[in-house]
PyMOL commands that place a pseudoatom at each C-alpha (Angstrom):
pseudoatom trace, name=CA, resn=MET, resi=1, chain=A, elem=C, hetatm=0, pos=[-104.312, 43.521, 61.359]
pseudoatom trace, name=CA, resn=ARG, resi=2, chain=A, elem=C, hetatm=0, pos=[-104.361, 45.442, 58.013]
pseudoatom trace, name=CA, resn=GLY, resi=3, chain=A, elem=C, hetatm=0, pos=[-100.630, 44.809, 57.666]
pseudoatom trace, name=CA, resn=LEU, resi=4, chain=A, elem=C, hetatm=0, pos=[-101.285, 41.176, 58.586]
pseudoatom trace, name=CA, resn=ARG, resi=5, chain=A, elem=C, hetatm=0, pos=[-103.536, 40.687, 55.687]
pseudoatom trace, name=CA, resn=ARG, resi=6, chain=A, elem=C, hetatm=0, pos=[-101.269, 42.543, 53.209]
pseudoatom trace, name=CA, resn=TRP, resi=7, chain=A, elem=C, hetatm=0, pos=[-98.365, 40.377, 54.179]
pseudoatom trace, name=CA, resn=LEU, resi=8, chain=A, elem=C, hetatm=0, pos=[-100.487, 37.222, 53.846]
pseudoatom trace, name=CA, resn=ALA, resi=9, chain=A, elem=C, hetatm=0, pos=[-101.738, 38.099, 50.533]
pseudoatom trace, name=CA, resn=ILE, resi=10, chain=A, elem=C, hetatm=0, pos=[-98.132, 38.891, 49.402]
pseudoatom trace, name=CA, resn=ALA, resi=11, chain=A, elem=C, hetatm=0, pos=[-96.882, 35.337, 50.745]
pseudoatom trace, name=CA, resn=LEU, resi=12, chain=A, elem=C, hetatm=0, pos=[-99.633, 33.675, 48.940]
pseudoatom trace, name=CA, resn=VAL, resi=13, chain=A, elem=C, hetatm=0, pos=[-99.304, 35.429, 45.743]
pseudoatom trace, name=CA, resn=ALA, resi=14, chain=A, elem=C, hetatm=0, pos=[-95.360, 34.565, 46.033]
pseudoatom trace, name=CA, resn=ALA, resi=15, chain=A, elem=C, hetatm=0, pos=[-96.096, 31.081, 46.639]
pseudoatom trace, name=CA, resn=TRP, resi=16, chain=A, elem=C, hetatm=0, pos=[-98.394, 30.685, 43.601]
pseudoatom trace, name=CA, resn=ALA, resi=17, chain=A, elem=C, hetatm=0, pos=[-96.085, 32.461, 41.487]
pseudoatom trace, name=CA, resn=CYS, resi=18, chain=A, elem=C, hetatm=0, pos=[-93.325, 29.836, 42.321]
pseudoatom trace, name=CA, resn=LEU, resi=19, chain=A, elem=C, hetatm=0, pos=[-95.532, 26.785, 41.947]
pseudoatom trace, name=CA, resn=LEU, resi=20, chain=A, elem=C, hetatm=0, pos=[-96.346, 28.058, 38.611]
pseudoatom trace, name=CA, resn=LEU, resi=21, chain=A, elem=C, hetatm=0, pos=[-92.902, 28.981, 37.516]
pseudoatom trace, name=CA, resn=GLY, resi=22, chain=A, elem=C, hetatm=0, pos=[-91.594, 25.595, 39.210]
pseudoatom trace, name=CA, resn=GLY, resi=23, chain=A, elem=C, hetatm=0, pos=[-94.182, 23.300, 37.542]
pseudoatom trace, name=CA, resn=THR, resi=24, chain=A, elem=C, hetatm=0, pos=[-92.967, 25.205, 34.020]
pseudoatom trace, name=CA, resn=SER, resi=25, chain=A, elem=C, hetatm=0, pos=[-89.587, 24.943, 34.801]
pseudoatom trace, name=CA, resn=LEU, resi=26, chain=A, elem=C, hetatm=0, pos=[-90.320, 20.963, 35.533]
pseudoatom trace, name=CA, resn=ALA, resi=27, chain=A, elem=C, hetatm=0, pos=[-91.908, 20.583, 32.293]
pseudoatom trace, name=CA, resn=ALA, resi=28, chain=A, elem=C, hetatm=0, pos=[-89.308, 22.377, 30.342]
pseudoatom trace, name=CA, resn=GLY, resi=29, chain=A, elem=C, hetatm=0, pos=[-86.839, 20.205, 31.916]
pseudoatom trace, name=CA, resn=SER, resi=30, chain=A, elem=C, hetatm=0, pos=[-88.510, 16.661, 31.100]
pseudoatom trace, name=CA, resn=GLU, resi=31, chain=A, elem=C, hetatm=0, pos=[-88.919, 17.827, 27.538]
pseudoatom trace, name=CA, resn=ALA, resi=32, chain=A, elem=C, hetatm=0, pos=[-84.895, 18.631, 27.328]
pseudoatom trace, name=CA, resn=GLU, resi=33, chain=A, elem=C, hetatm=0, pos=[-84.486, 14.786, 28.952]
pseudoatom trace, name=CA, resn=LYS, resi=34, chain=A, elem=C, hetatm=0, pos=[-86.454, 13.595, 25.953]
pseudoatom trace, name=CA, resn=GLN, resi=35, chain=A, elem=C, hetatm=0, pos=[-84.543, 15.195, 23.465]
pseudoatom trace, name=CA, resn=ALA, resi=36, chain=A, elem=C, hetatm=0, pos=[-80.977, 14.774, 24.990]
pseudoatom trace, name=CA, resn=PRO, resi=37, chain=A, elem=C, hetatm=0, pos=[-78.158, 14.342, 22.351]
pseudoatom trace, name=CA, resn=LYS, resi=38, chain=A, elem=C, hetatm=0, pos=[-77.029, 10.926, 21.877]
pseudoatom trace, name=CA, resn=LEU, resi=39, chain=A, elem=C, hetatm=0, pos=[-74.095, 9.906, 23.739]
pseudoatom trace, name=CA, resn=SER, resi=40, chain=A, elem=C, hetatm=0, pos=[-70.557, 9.536, 21.996]
pseudoatom trace, name=CA, resn=PRO, resi=41, chain=A, elem=C, hetatm=0, pos=[-69.243, 5.738, 21.392]
pseudoatom trace, name=CA, resn=GLY, resi=42, chain=A, elem=C, hetatm=0, pos=[-66.542, 6.614, 24.332]
pseudoatom trace, name=CA, resn=MET, resi=43, chain=A, elem=C, hetatm=0, pos=[-69.429, 7.647, 26.778]
pseudoatom trace, name=CA, resn=GLU, resi=44, chain=A, elem=C, hetatm=0, pos=[-71.579, 4.758, 25.943]
pseudoatom trace, name=CA, resn=GLN, resi=45, chain=A, elem=C, hetatm=0, pos=[-68.496, 2.486, 26.542]
pseudoatom trace, name=CA, resn=LEU, resi=46, chain=A, elem=C, hetatm=0, pos=[-67.512, 4.051, 30.062]
pseudoatom trace, name=CA, resn=LEU, resi=47, chain=A, elem=C, hetatm=0, pos=[-71.109, 3.657, 31.297]
pseudoatom trace, name=CA, resn=LYS, resi=48, chain=A, elem=C, hetatm=0, pos=[-71.263, -0.014, 30.156]
pseudoatom trace, name=CA, resn=ASP, resi=49, chain=A, elem=C, hetatm=0, pos=[-67.715, -0.379, 32.045]
pseudoatom trace, name=CA, resn=ILE, resi=50, chain=A, elem=C, hetatm=0, pos=[-69.440, 1.305, 34.986]
pseudoatom trace, name=CA, resn=ARG, resi=51, chain=A, elem=C, hetatm=0, pos=[-72.366, -1.042, 34.945]
pseudoatom trace, name=CA, resn=ALA, resi=52, chain=A, elem=C, hetatm=0, pos=[-70.160, -3.845, 34.721]
pseudoatom trace, name=CA, resn=LEU, resi=53, chain=A, elem=C, hetatm=0, pos=[-67.911, -2.576, 37.516]
pseudoatom trace, name=CA, resn=ARG, resi=54, chain=A, elem=C, hetatm=0, pos=[-70.894, -2.218, 39.702]
pseudoatom trace, name=CA, resn=GLN, resi=55, chain=A, elem=C, hetatm=0, pos=[-72.365, -5.663, 38.946]
pseudoatom trace, name=CA, resn=SER, resi=56, chain=A, elem=C, hetatm=0, pos=[-68.860, -7.754, 39.617]
pseudoatom trace, name=CA, resn=ARG, resi=57, chain=A, elem=C, hetatm=0, pos=[-68.623, -5.765, 42.738]
pseudoatom trace, name=CA, resn=LEU, resi=58, chain=A, elem=C, hetatm=0, pos=[-72.352, -6.628, 43.704]
pseudoatom trace, name=CA, resn=GLU, resi=59, chain=A, elem=C, hetatm=0, pos=[-71.550, -10.102, 42.960]
pseudoatom trace, name=CA, resn=GLN, resi=60, chain=A, elem=C, hetatm=0, pos=[-68.341, -10.167, 45.143]
pseudoatom trace, name=CA, resn=LEU, resi=61, chain=A, elem=C, hetatm=0, pos=[-70.327, -8.505, 48.372]
pseudoatom trace, name=CA, resn=ASN, resi=62, chain=A, elem=C, hetatm=0, pos=[-73.187, -10.836, 47.998]
pseudoatom trace, name=CA, resn=ALA, resi=63, chain=A, elem=C, hetatm=0, pos=[-70.542, -13.955, 47.988]
pseudoatom trace, name=CA, resn=GLU, resi=64, chain=A, elem=C, hetatm=0, pos=[-68.928, -12.540, 50.942]
pseudoatom trace, name=CA, resn=ILE, resi=65, chain=A, elem=C, hetatm=0, pos=[-72.209, -11.766, 52.989]
pseudoatom trace, name=CA, resn=ASP, resi=66, chain=A, elem=C, hetatm=0, pos=[-73.237, -15.753, 52.214]
pseudoatom trace, name=CA, resn=GLN, resi=67, chain=A, elem=C, hetatm=0, pos=[-69.898, -16.846, 53.412]
pseudoatom trace, name=CA, resn=LEU, resi=68, chain=A, elem=C, hetatm=0, pos=[-70.309, -14.780, 56.580]
pseudoatom trace, name=CA, resn=ILE, resi=69, chain=A, elem=C, hetatm=0, pos=[-73.850, -16.355, 56.937]
pseudoatom trace, name=CA, resn=ASP, resi=70, chain=A, elem=C, hetatm=0, pos=[-72.068, -19.975, 56.503]
pseudoatom trace, name=CA, resn=GLN, resi=71, chain=A, elem=C, hetatm=0, pos=[-69.404, -19.446, 59.283]
pseudoatom trace, name=CA, resn=ALA, resi=72, chain=A, elem=C, hetatm=0, pos=[-71.907, -17.786, 61.528]
pseudoatom trace, name=CA, resn=HIS, resi=73, chain=A, elem=C, hetatm=0, pos=[-74.061, -21.085, 61.182]
pseudoatom trace, name=CA, resn=ARG, resi=74, chain=A, elem=C, hetatm=0, pos=[-70.964, -23.387, 61.291]
pseudoatom trace, name=CA, resn=ALA, resi=75, chain=A, elem=C, hetatm=0, pos=[-69.597, -21.519, 64.244]
pseudoatom trace, name=CA, resn=GLY, resi=76, chain=A, elem=C, hetatm=0, pos=[-73.000, -21.910, 66.219]
pseudoatom trace, name=CA, resn=LYS, resi=77, chain=A, elem=C, hetatm=0, pos=[-73.878, -18.392, 66.163]
pseudoatom trace, name=CA, resn=ILE, resi=78, chain=A, elem=C, hetatm=0, pos=[-77.171, -18.593, 64.579]
pseudoatom trace, name=CA, resn=THR, resi=79, chain=A, elem=C, hetatm=0, pos=[-79.455, -21.790, 64.428]
pseudoatom trace, name=CA, resn=ASP, resi=80, chain=A, elem=C, hetatm=0, pos=[-80.431, -23.606, 61.187]
pseudoatom trace, name=CA, resn=GLU, resi=81, chain=A, elem=C, hetatm=0, pos=[-83.755, -21.863, 61.059]
pseudoatom trace, name=CA, resn=GLU, resi=82, chain=A, elem=C, hetatm=0, pos=[-82.071, -18.513, 61.175]
pseudoatom trace, name=CA, resn=ALA, resi=83, chain=A, elem=C, hetatm=0, pos=[-79.516, -19.555, 58.446]
pseudoatom trace, name=CA, resn=ALA, resi=84, chain=A, elem=C, hetatm=0, pos=[-82.114, -20.640, 56.175]
pseudoatom trace, name=CA, resn=ARG, resi=85, chain=A, elem=C, hetatm=0, pos=[-84.489, -17.562, 56.838]
pseudoatom trace, name=CA, resn=LEU, resi=86, chain=A, elem=C, hetatm=0, pos=[-81.441, -15.521, 55.865]
pseudoatom trace, name=CA, resn=ARG, resi=87, chain=A, elem=C, hetatm=0, pos=[-80.461, -17.136, 52.656]
pseudoatom trace, name=CA, resn=GLU, resi=88, chain=A, elem=C, hetatm=0, pos=[-84.372, -16.929, 51.682]
pseudoatom trace, name=CA, resn=TRP, resi=89, chain=A, elem=C, hetatm=0, pos=[-84.420, -13.338, 52.606]
pseudoatom trace, name=CA, resn=ARG, resi=90, chain=A, elem=C, hetatm=0, pos=[-81.353, -12.607, 50.796]
pseudoatom trace, name=CA, resn=ALA, resi=91, chain=A, elem=C, hetatm=0, pos=[-83.056, -14.477, 47.522]
pseudoatom trace, name=CA, resn=VAL, resi=92, chain=A, elem=C, hetatm=0, pos=[-86.010, -11.948, 48.252]
pseudoatom trace, name=CA, resn=ARG, resi=93, chain=A, elem=C, hetatm=0, pos=[-83.821, -9.149, 48.231]
pseudoatom trace, name=CA, resn=ARG, resi=94, chain=A, elem=C, hetatm=0, pos=[-81.956, -10.122, 44.876]
pseudoatom trace, name=CA, resn=MET, resi=95, chain=A, elem=C, hetatm=0, pos=[-84.991, -10.221, 43.284]
pseudoatom trace, name=CA, resn=GLY, resi=96, chain=A, elem=C, hetatm=0, pos=[-85.520, -6.809, 43.995]
pseudoatom trace, name=CA, resn=LEU, resi=97, chain=A, elem=C, hetatm=0, pos=[-88.592, -7.256, 46.269]
pseudoatom trace, name=CA, resn=SER, resi=98, chain=A, elem=C, hetatm=0, pos=[-88.958, -4.762, 49.299]
pseudoatom trace, name=CA, resn=PRO, resi=99, chain=A, elem=C, hetatm=0, pos=[-91.514, -4.196, 52.134]
pseudoatom trace, name=CA, resn=HIS, resi=100, chain=A, elem=C, hetatm=0, pos=[-92.490, -1.067, 49.845]
pseudoatom trace, name=CA, resn=ALA, resi=101, chain=A, elem=C, hetatm=0, pos=[-93.663, -3.170, 47.003]
pseudoatom trace, name=CA, resn=SER, resi=102, chain=A, elem=C, hetatm=0, pos=[-97.416, -4.489, 46.654]
pseudoatom trace, name=CA, resn=GLU, resi=103, chain=A, elem=C, hetatm=0, pos=[-98.366, -8.210, 46.894]
pseudoatom trace, name=CA, resn=ALA, resi=104, chain=A, elem=C, hetatm=0, pos=[-99.306, -8.318, 43.606]
pseudoatom trace, name=CA, resn=GLU, resi=105, chain=A, elem=C, hetatm=0, pos=[-95.854, -7.290, 42.112]
pseudoatom trace, name=CA, resn=VAL, resi=106, chain=A, elem=C, hetatm=0, pos=[-94.098, -9.802, 44.990]
pseudoatom trace, name=CA, resn=LYS, resi=107, chain=A, elem=C, hetatm=0, pos=[-96.158, -12.740, 43.580]
pseudoatom trace, name=CA, resn=GLU, resi=108, chain=A, elem=C, hetatm=0, pos=[-95.503, -11.701, 39.853]
pseudoatom trace, name=CA, resn=LYS, resi=109, chain=A, elem=C, hetatm=0, pos=[-91.855, -11.637, 40.615]
pseudoatom trace, name=CA, resn=LEU, resi=110, chain=A, elem=C, hetatm=0, pos=[-91.795, -14.924, 42.305]
pseudoatom trace, name=CA, resn=ASP, resi=111, chain=A, elem=C, hetatm=0, pos=[-94.066, -16.468, 39.560]
pseudoatom trace, name=CA, resn=GLU, resi=112, chain=A, elem=C, hetatm=0, pos=[-91.127, -15.433, 37.019]
pseudoatom trace, name=CA, resn=ALA, resi=113, chain=A, elem=C, hetatm=0, pos=[-88.566, -16.741, 39.386]
pseudoatom trace, name=CA, resn=VAL, resi=114, chain=A, elem=C, hetatm=0, pos=[-90.451, -20.032, 39.373]
pseudoatom trace, name=CA, resn=LYS, resi=115, chain=A, elem=C, hetatm=0, pos=[-90.903, -19.875, 35.522]
pseudoatom trace, name=CA, resn=ASN, resi=116, chain=A, elem=C, hetatm=0, pos=[-87.325, -19.567, 35.409]
pseudoatom trace, name=CA, resn=GLY, resi=117, chain=A, elem=C, hetatm=0, pos=[-86.428, -22.194, 37.413]
pseudoatom trace, name=CA, resn=ARG, resi=118, chain=A, elem=C, hetatm=0, pos=[-84.482, -20.041, 39.882]
pseudoatom trace, name=CA, resn=LEU, resi=119, chain=A, elem=C, hetatm=0, pos=[-87.036, -21.372, 42.645]
pseudoatom trace, name=CA, resn=THR, resi=120, chain=A, elem=C, hetatm=0, pos=[-89.198, -24.011, 43.133]
pseudoatom trace, name=CA, resn=LYS, resi=121, chain=A, elem=C, hetatm=0, pos=[-93.083, -23.385, 44.033]
pseudoatom trace, name=CA, resn=GLU, resi=122, chain=A, elem=C, hetatm=0, pos=[-92.261, -24.675, 47.654]
pseudoatom trace, name=CA, resn=GLN, resi=123, chain=A, elem=C, hetatm=0, pos=[-89.758, -21.659, 47.747]
pseudoatom trace, name=CA, resn=ALA, resi=124, chain=A, elem=C, hetatm=0, pos=[-91.747, -19.279, 46.199]
pseudoatom trace, name=CA, resn=LYS, resi=125, chain=A, elem=C, hetatm=0, pos=[-94.715, -19.988, 49.194]
pseudoatom trace, name=CA, resn=ARG, resi=126, chain=A, elem=C, hetatm=0, pos=[-91.867, -19.609, 51.863]
pseudoatom trace, name=CA, resn=ILE, resi=127, chain=A, elem=C, hetatm=0, pos=[-90.263, -16.628, 50.540]
pseudoatom trace, name=CA, resn=LEU, resi=128, chain=A, elem=C, hetatm=0, pos=[-93.972, -14.907, 50.116]
pseudoatom trace, name=CA, resn=LYS, resi=129, chain=A, elem=C, hetatm=0, pos=[-94.599, -15.843, 53.673]
pseudoatom trace, name=CA, resn=GLU, resi=130, chain=A, elem=C, hetatm=0, pos=[-91.281, -14.591, 54.802]
pseudoatom trace, name=CA, resn=TRP, resi=131, chain=A, elem=C, hetatm=0, pos=[-92.304, -11.329, 52.732]
pseudoatom trace, name=CA, resn=GLN, resi=132, chain=A, elem=C, hetatm=0, pos=[-95.370, -11.022, 54.358]
pseudoatom trace, name=CA, resn=ARG, resi=133, chain=A, elem=C, hetatm=0, pos=[-94.007, -11.224, 57.638]
pseudoatom trace, name=CA, resn=ALA, resi=134, chain=A, elem=C, hetatm=0, pos=[-91.510, -8.710, 57.051]
pseudoatom trace, name=CA, resn=ARG, resi=135, chain=A, elem=C, hetatm=0, pos=[-93.526, -6.303, 55.439]
pseudoatom trace, name=CA, resn=ARG, resi=136, chain=A, elem=C, hetatm=0, pos=[-96.028, -6.635, 58.717]
pseudoatom trace, name=CA, resn=ALA, resi=137, chain=A, elem=C, hetatm=0, pos=[-92.859, -5.833, 60.981]
pseudoatom trace, name=CA, resn=HIS, resi=138, chain=A, elem=C, hetatm=0, pos=[-91.816, -2.970, 58.705]
pseudoatom trace, name=CA, resn=HIS, resi=139, chain=A, elem=C, hetatm=0, pos=[-95.121, -1.373, 59.009]
pseudoatom trace, name=CA, resn=LYS, resi=140, chain=A, elem=C, hetatm=0, pos=[-95.663, -2.200, 62.727]
pseudoatom trace, name=CA, resn=ALA, resi=141, chain=A, elem=C, hetatm=0, pos=[-92.083, -0.313, 63.207]
pseudoatom trace, name=CA, resn=ARG, resi=142, chain=A, elem=C, hetatm=0, pos=[-93.126, 2.825, 61.373]
pseudoatom trace, name=CA, resn=PRO, resi=143, chain=A, elem=C, hetatm=0, pos=[-94.543, 5.799, 63.723]
for i in range(1, 143): cmd.bond("trace and resi %d" % i, "trace and resi %d" % (i + 1))
show_as sticks, trace
zoom trace
């Protein structure tokens, strides 16, 4: 029993020491990130090119997915309603909405999309309802 207590005490002290040292190193790491040196013009251009490539590939992928939805709809593999829901849900995802976002965040993004002319008010209402439905389904699926 005495050996067990000693081992437990050593384990607790070691765990506290790890937490203390880990927190100190995290704080030091965040300060180093704040004081990171300015990137060279070549590195800035490389990062800009990478972002542009990622964006163009994403746009290409989105176009291909839209084509697949259209083909499935024309071939009768999915109904009109299913095709419309898929298109709306893809619009939701493109705006960065997820089942993990709060309802206030979703409403704010939809309002912004309406102001920018990307959506009508009716579309925003339908998207909000679809997001709520998807969120409920997402939460029910979790263990």
